[in-house]
Every structure is written in C-alpha cells, then in structure tokens.
FIGUZA-978994 format. One record per residue (C-alpha): z negated, x, y; residue in one letter. Coordinates in nm, 4 decimals, m for minus. Layout:
! residues N
ATOM       c3       c1       c2 dovo
ATOM        Z        X        Y    A
...
END
This chain:
! residues 167
ATOM       c3       c1       c2 dovo
ATOM   3.0043   1.0783  m0.0810    X
ATOM   2.8220   1.3630   0.0941    X
ATOM   2.4907   1.5076  m0.0197    X
ATOM   2.3276   1.3745   0.2988    X
ATOM   2.4413   1.0226   0.2103    X
ATOM   2.2960   1.0563  m0.1395    X
ATOM   1.9669   1.1818   0.0039    X
ATOM   1.9623   0.8952   0.2541    X
ATOM   2.0198   0.6364  m0.0206    X
ATOM   1.7552   0.7878  m0.2486    X
ATOM   1.5056   0.8123   0.0367    X
ATOM   1.5779   0.4511   0.1303    X
ATOM   1.5046   0.3437  m0.2258    X
ATOM   1.1853   0.5507  m0.2214    X
ATOM   1.0764   0.3884   0.1036    X
ATOM   1.1554   0.0424  m0.0358    X
ATOM   0.9512   0.1060  m0.3512    X
ATOM   0.6699   0.2530  m0.1406    X
ATOM   0.6540  m0.0486   0.0893    X
ATOM   0.6509  m0.2786  m0.2140    X
ATOM   0.3768  m0.0608  m0.3606    X
ATOM   0.1397  m0.1567  m0.0803    X
ATOM   0.1461  m0.5117  m0.2166    X
ATOM   0.2082  m0.4411  m0.5857    X
ATOM  m0.0569  m0.1808  m0.6703    X
ATOM   0.1217  m0.0648  m0.9868    X
ATOM   0.3879   0.1020  m0.7722    X
ATOM   0.3175   0.4029  m0.5512    X
ATOM   0.2635   0.2946  m0.1922    X
ATOM   0.2289   0.4675   0.1408    X
ATOM   0.2305   0.8145  m0.0112    X
ATOM   0.5795   0.7527  m0.1510    X
ATOM   0.6937   0.6290   0.1898    X
ATOM   0.5663   0.9519   0.3465    X
ATOM   0.7273   1.1727   0.0820    X
ATOM   1.0589   0.9894   0.1202    X
ATOM   1.0478   1.0278   0.4982    X
ATOM   0.9783   1.4002   0.4624    X
ATOM   1.2629   1.4423   0.2128    X
ATOM   1.5017   1.2661   0.4509    X
ATOM   1.3892   1.4833   0.7417    X
ATOM   1.4479   1.7982   0.5356    X
ATOM   1.7660   1.7140   0.3443    X
ATOM   1.9087   1.4043   0.5164    X
ATOM   2.1172   1.5998   0.7628    X
ATOM   1.9687   1.4297   1.0686    X
ATOM   1.8478   1.7502   1.2323    X
ATOM   1.5992   1.7091   1.5150    X
ATOM   1.6319   1.3298   1.5058    X
ATOM   1.5171   1.3349   1.1441    X
ATOM   1.1995   1.5197   1.2364    X
ATOM   1.1310   1.2856   1.5287    X
ATOM   1.1748   0.9856   1.2980    X
ATOM   0.9490   1.1527   1.0423    X
ATOM   0.6757   1.2151   1.3021    X
ATOM   0.6848   0.8629   1.4460    X
ATOM   0.7036   0.6938   1.1062    X
ATOM   0.4205   0.9083   0.9680    X
ATOM   0.1973   0.7843   1.2498    X
ATOM   0.2591   0.4331   1.1141    X
ATOM   0.2056   0.5412   0.7526    X
ATOM  m0.1195   0.7227   0.8323    X
ATOM  m0.2330   0.4328   1.0485    X
ATOM  m0.1633   0.1889   0.7669    X
ATOM  m0.3523   0.3918   0.5103    X
ATOM  m0.6456   0.4316   0.7487    X
ATOM  m0.6471   0.0689   0.8595    X
ATOM  m0.6317  m0.0521   0.5008    X
ATOM  m0.9266   0.1629   0.3975    X
ATOM  m1.1351   0.0941   0.7076    X
ATOM  m1.0781  m0.2815   0.7186    X
ATOM  m1.1475  m0.3211   0.3487    X
ATOM  m1.4525  m0.0948   0.3530    X
ATOM  m1.6021  m0.2590   0.6611    X
ATOM  m1.5688  m0.6097   0.5173    X
ATOM  m1.7137  m0.5021   0.1817    X
ATOM  m2.0143  m0.3474   0.3578    X
ATOM  m2.0588  m0.6595   0.5731    X
ATOM  m2.0883  m0.8688   0.2594    X
ATOM  m2.3031  m0.6063   0.0797    X
ATOM  m2.0618  m0.5736  m0.2116    X
ATOM  m2.1422  m0.2546  m0.4029    X
ATOM  m1.8837   0.0008  m0.5137    X
ATOM  m1.9787  m0.0709  m0.8749    X
ATOM  m1.8310  m0.4201  m0.8480    X
ATOM  m1.5064  m0.2812  m0.7092    X
ATOM  m1.4836  m0.0208  m0.9871    X
ATOM  m1.5411  m0.2897  m1.2518    X
ATOM  m1.2729  m0.5034  m1.0853    X
ATOM  m1.0265  m0.2138  m1.0861    X
ATOM  m1.0884  m0.1440  m1.4556    X
ATOM  m1.0457  m0.5152  m1.5323    X
ATOM  m0.7229  m0.5135  m1.3282    X
ATOM  m0.5783  m0.2351  m1.5430    X
ATOM  m0.6793  m0.4182  m1.8598    X
ATOM  m0.5380  m0.7435  m1.7223    X
ATOM  m0.2086  m0.5716  m1.6468    X
ATOM  m0.1610  m0.5091  m2.0206    X
ATOM  m0.2834  m0.8512  m2.1329    X
ATOM  m0.0928  m1.0709  m1.8862    X
ATOM   0.2403  m0.9252  m1.7706    X
ATOM   0.3036  m0.9270  m1.3936    X
ATOM   0.0033  m1.1350  m1.2815    X
ATOM  m0.2563  m0.9659  m1.5015    X
ATOM  m0.3355  m0.7042  m1.2411    X
ATOM  m0.4424  m0.9648  m0.9873    X
ATOM  m0.6111  m1.1939  m1.2395    X
ATOM  m0.7977  m0.9014  m1.3952    X
ATOM  m0.9173  m0.7757  m1.0574    X
ATOM  m1.0457  m1.1176  m0.9517    X
ATOM  m1.2076  m1.1900  m1.2893    X
ATOM  m1.3680  m0.8455  m1.3118    X
ATOM  m1.5046  m0.8790  m0.9606    X
ATOM  m1.6464  m1.2235  m1.0291    X
ATOM  m1.8114  m1.1165  m1.3567    X
ATOM  m1.9572  m0.8029  m1.2000    X
ATOM  m2.0944  m0.9950  m0.9038    X
ATOM  m2.2378  m1.2633  m1.1337    X
ATOM  m2.4149  m0.9976  m1.3403    X
ATOM  m2.5465  m0.8390  m1.0202    X
ATOM  m2.6655  m1.1569  m0.8481    X
ATOM  m2.7379  m1.3853  m1.1442    X
ATOM  m2.6114  m1.6780  m0.9379    X
ATOM  m2.2584  m1.8097  m0.9850    X
ATOM  m2.2104  m1.9658  m0.6367    X
ATOM  m2.3328  m1.6452  m0.4706    X
ATOM  m2.1107  m1.4365  m0.6972    X
ATOM  m1.8119  m1.6591  m0.6161    X
ATOM  m1.8744  m1.6284  m0.2397    X
ATOM  m1.9095  m1.2509  m0.2484    X
ATOM  m1.6055  m1.2167  m0.4776    X
ATOM  m1.3987  m1.4315  m0.2443    X
ATOM  m1.5110  m1.2185   0.0509    X
ATOM  m1.4092  m0.9020  m0.1390    X
ATOM  m1.0705  m1.0492  m0.2294    X
ATOM  m1.0066  m1.1447   0.1337    X
ATOM  m1.1120  m0.7968   0.2482    X
ATOM  m0.8788  m0.6341  m0.0035    X
ATOM  m0.5949  m0.8637   0.1016    X
ATOM  m0.6554  m0.7873   0.4693    X
ATOM  m0.6404  m0.4137   0.4014    X
ATOM  m0.3217  m0.4512   0.1974    X
ATOM  m0.1648  m0.6631   0.4706    X
ATOM  m0.2430  m0.4051   0.7404    X
ATOM  m0.1015  m0.1222   0.5283    X
ATOM   0.2058  m0.3282   0.4390    X
ATOM   0.2761  m0.4143   0.8026    X
ATOM   0.2479  m0.0560   0.9211    X
ATOM   0.4591   0.0719   0.6312    X
ATOM   0.7232  m0.1841   0.7296    X
ATOM   0.7162  m0.0395   1.0827    X
ATOM   0.7619   0.3087   0.9323    X
ATOM   1.0565   0.1827   0.7271    X
ATOM   1.2065   0.0189   1.0359    X
ATOM   1.1700   0.3461   1.2245    X
ATOM   1.3593   0.5206   0.9455    X
ATOM   1.6366   0.2579   0.9524    X
ATOM   1.6777   0.3069   1.3287    X
ATOM   1.6888   0.6830   1.2692    X
ATOM   1.9598   0.6413   1.0064    X
ATOM   2.1646   0.4250   1.2454    X
ATOM   2.1271   0.6725   1.5307    X
ATOM   2.2206   0.9631   1.3018    X
ATOM   2.5221   0.7758   1.1619    X
ATOM   2.6415   0.6759   1.5116    X
ATOM   2.6215   1.0388   1.6254    X
ATOM   2.8577   1.1622   1.3531    X
END
C-alpha cells in the first residue's frame, strides 16, 4: 500500500468523524473535516486536483459553519433567549454526558436550558416554549452544518475517484 493510499484512508476516516461530529457534539466537527481535506490536498498525491477539491469542499465547510451559527443565532434572538441560558445548557450537557452515557449530552442540554429559562421567566409554560424554540434553532443549525459537510465529503469522494481513475 502506498503512502498516498494510507493518507487517503486516514483523511477519509477524519472526514467521516468530522461529519458525524456535526451531529454528535462530543466529536470534532467541521474543523476536522477541513483539516482532513487539507492533509489530503498536501499529502494525498492528487496534485492540482487535490487543491481544487480542497478549495471547493472548504467552501461547503465554511458555509456550513457560517449557516449553523447564523441560523441558530438568528432564531435565538427572535425568541429573546439570552446567552446565559445557552451557557447553562452547555454546562448541563457536559454534566449529563458523564451521568447518562450516550444520551446524557442531549438530555443535559435540554434540561439545563429548561431550568435556566424557568429561573429567568418564572413561568413553566413560557420556559418550555422558549426552550423548545432554542432546541429547534440548535437542531436547524446542526442540520445545515451537517448537510454542507456531507457535500464537502461528497466532493472529496469525487476527487478521490477522479485521482484514482487518472493513475
């Protein structure tokens, strides 16, 4: 097996973990996808095609990161959810990750958000509505980032095929 093949396999695994990381926040996400694409462009032996794939795929990666942040932020502002509630939810998510394996991250985030919003508003139905809006906004941002990272990964796969066919 050549060194380029090893690099291609390792970069593919990095891209796979990165794409999964957009949905499973414990794993690194879009940044890992970008680093893996750069490593493949440098050491994957694809030459100019590798750099073209890197450039096109990085447009998707950057677009996904931006879309995720903008969509989430806009929805949170629309529903007047303060940053404090999100920070409390993130801390609760980390705690939940250690208390409940696998699902604790999501349960902790939702519970922390609900408790923080209840303490802020003093009204459970209002807190539940704003928490639900925040959860939907977060999910929408994750979905946008996931979709664009999948396009970046698909671009890489096409690049690998083109490079392999040219050898």
